[in-house]
N, C-alpha and C positions, 0 to 999 in steps of 0.2 A: 471501389471497395477494396480491391487488392492493394492499391497504392497506400491507403490508410492503414490497412492491416500490417503490411510488411514494414512500413515506416515506423509504426508504433512498436512493433515487436523488436526491431533492431535497436531503437532508442531505449526502450525499457530494458532489454537485455544488457546493453552497455552500462546503464545505471546500476543494475543489479550486480554485475561483475565487479564494478568499481566499489560499490557499497560493501560487498562481501569481503573484499580485500581490506578496506578501511576498518571494518568491524571485526576482522579475523573470524568471520563466520565459518562454520563447518559444513552446514547443510543448505541445499537449495532444492526445493521440490522433492525432498526425500532422498537426495543423493549428494555425494560429495560436491563441494563448490568447484567451479572451474579452476580457480587458482591452486587448489589442492590436487586436482587431477593432472594438470598440465604445467603447473608452475606459474609464479606471479608474472614473469616477463611475458609469457605467451598470453596469459589472461588479459594483461593490459593492452597488448597489441590487438587482440580481438575486440576489446571494448572500444579502442580508438577507431578501429575500422568501422565498427557498427555505428559510431557517432557521425561519421562523415559520408558513409554510403548513401543515406537518404538524400543528401544534397545532390549527389550525382544522379540518383534515381529520378528526382524531380526535374532535373535539367533535360533529361531525354525522354520523359514520359509523354506519350502522345495524348491528344484530345484535351489538353489544358490550354486555355488562353493565357495571355501574358498577365492579366489581372489575377487569375487564379494561382498562377505559378508564384507571383510575388507574394500573395497572401499566405501561401503555404510555406514559403521561405521565412516569412515573418513569424509564423506560428512555431516552426521548428527551432528557429534561433532563440525565441523567447523560452521555449521548452528547455533547451540545453542550459540556458542561464539559470532558470528556476531550479532545475534539477541539481545543479552544482551548489547553489545557495542553500537549498534545503538539506542537502547531504552534509554540508558543513554545520548546519544548525543541529542536526541529529547527532553528529559526532560530539558536539559540545555538550549536549544534554546527557549523554550516556555516562553513568557513573558519577555524576556531579551533584545530584539532588541531596539536600540535607534532610535529616530525619523529619523535621517539621514540615518540609515541602512534600515528602511522601504522604504525610497525614493531612495535607490540605484538602478540605472538602471540595475545592474548586479544581482539583487536579484533572478530573475527567474532562471538564470544559476546556481546560488549557490544552490537553492532548488533542481534543477534537479540532481546536483551532490550528494546531500544528499539522494535523492530518489534512485540514483544509488547504493549508499552504503547499502541501505535497501532492495535490491531486492533479498535477500538471499532465501526466500521461493520459488519463481518462478524459480530462477536459480538452486536451489538445487533439486527441483522436476524434472526439465529437465535433470540434471546431473544423478540423480538416474535412470531415464528412460534409459539414454544412457548406464549406467553401466549394468543394467539388460538386455538390448538388445545387449550387447557386442559390442558396437560401437567402431570404431577406434578413434584415437586421434583427427583428424580434425572434425569428426562428433560430438564427445563429446564437443569440444570447441564451435562448432556452436550452439549446444543445450543450453549450458550455456549462451552464449551471447544473444540468442533469449529470454531465460528466464529472463535475466536482463532487456532487453528492454520491454518485456511484463510486468514485475513487475513495471517498471516506469510508463508505460502507464496506468496500472490498478490503480495505486495510483492517477494519475491525474483524472481518471474517478471517483474515490471515492471522490476526492476533489470537483468535479463538482456536484456530487449528494448531497453533504451537503448543497448546495445552491439552488438546483433544486426544485421548488415548487411542482412538480409532484412526487418527491421522498420523501420529508420530511413529511411523513404522520403522524409521531409522533414527536412532538417538532418542532423546527424551523431549525435544522441542524446547529446551531451556535457554535459548539465546537471550531472551529479554531479562531473565533472572541473572545469568552469568555476567552480562554486560552492565547490569544496573540500569537498563534502558526503560524509561517510563512508557508503557504501552497502555492502551485503553482498557484491556482486560485486567491488567495488574491494578490499575487505578480503581476499576469497579470492585475488584476483590478487596482492596483496602477499605472501601466504603461499606462493604457488605459484612465483613467479618466482625465477630465480637471483639471487644476492646483488647483483651489479652493477646488474641491471635493476630489482630491488626497490628499491634505494637511489635509482635515477633516478626511478622512479615516485613515491616518497615525496617526493623533492625537488620535483617538479612540483606535486604536490598541496599542498605547504606554501607554495608561492610564488604570490602573487596575480598577479604579472607573468607568470610562466611559464604559469599556467593560462589566462590570457586571450590569450596569443600563439597564433594559429591553428596554426602549425607544431608548436609544442611540445604543444599540446592534442591534435593528431592523433597525435603520438608516444605520448602517454599512452593514448589510445584503443586504438592498436594493441598496446601492451604488455598491456592488459587482455584484448583479444581473443585474443592468442596465448598467454596464460598457462594456458589450460584452465579458467579460472574460470567461464565460462558453463556448461560441461558439469557441473562439480562442484556449482555452485550449484543447477542444475535437479535434480540427483540429491538434494541435501539437501531441497529443497522436496517432492519426490515421497515421500521416506522419511518426512518429518514427517506428511504426510497419511495415508499407509498405516498408520503406527503409531497415529495418533489414530482412524482409522476403525474399527480393531479394537475399541477401547474404546467408541466410539459405538455400534457394532453390538450390543454386549452389553446395552445399555440400551434401545434402540429396536427394535421388531420390524420385520420386512420389510414394505414397502409400496411402492406405485408412486412417491409423492413421494420416498421414501428412495432408490430406484433412480435416479430422475432427478437427485437431488443427487449421487449417486456418479458418474454419467456426466459431469455438468457439471464436477465437480472434476477428474476425470481429463483432460477435454478442455482445461481451463485450463492444467494443468501440462505437457501434452505438445504442445499445439498452440495455446497461448494467444495467440501473436503474431497469429493470424488475426483475433482479436477486436478488436485495436486498430487495424487498418488502416482508413483513411477509406473 
């Protein structure tokens, strides 16, 4: 359990540091990003170290047989490749959508597919746990799929918290607006708003000048908050987890770790904002 937790935290931390640098982000979990606190060079050094330390950790970790060690190497290698590929895809999308693309009724589904491609950390952590537990193939596949669904749901919750007044204790949580980055909550807002307000939000999202103007950016934030998108997005995340948990439970028997996982996933969806406060 410690091996999976430490490995996942280091790899996720590395990806977040690199992503914050690429996106010129200001905040991470309610505080200044690492590259702003210590400089870009130092941040990149830490990120690179966090990418390679898990390999060393696996090489020396006791109680693993050769097959388990090889499988874990494969999972981590695939994880790093997927993380890099998805990061490039996210960077290409930000600020590039045309007005008609913002208003596409299928934008929500498209974003969920992107989130599905980016669930490598949660899925890899679940797969590593299955490898260490010597689970059979059906159980391993069920763990991976639950990890993917959990990863999508967690990303939706993060989207919600960027606009939640109770969460944005530092700054206004406007990264998605400023970057013109299509997130699930923004897409839900565009679907929920009346036509005039929908067109106005799409206009702001498409214009670099409007997105970077503080008054107009705040206008866009309020449009998202008042659209009902935060509530509907949280409902979507909860329903996804509930549906997948039924399939997962048919494969894995009851156990204390399974109960703890269930409690944790429920807490994230219902009260997750508490986890991200400094």
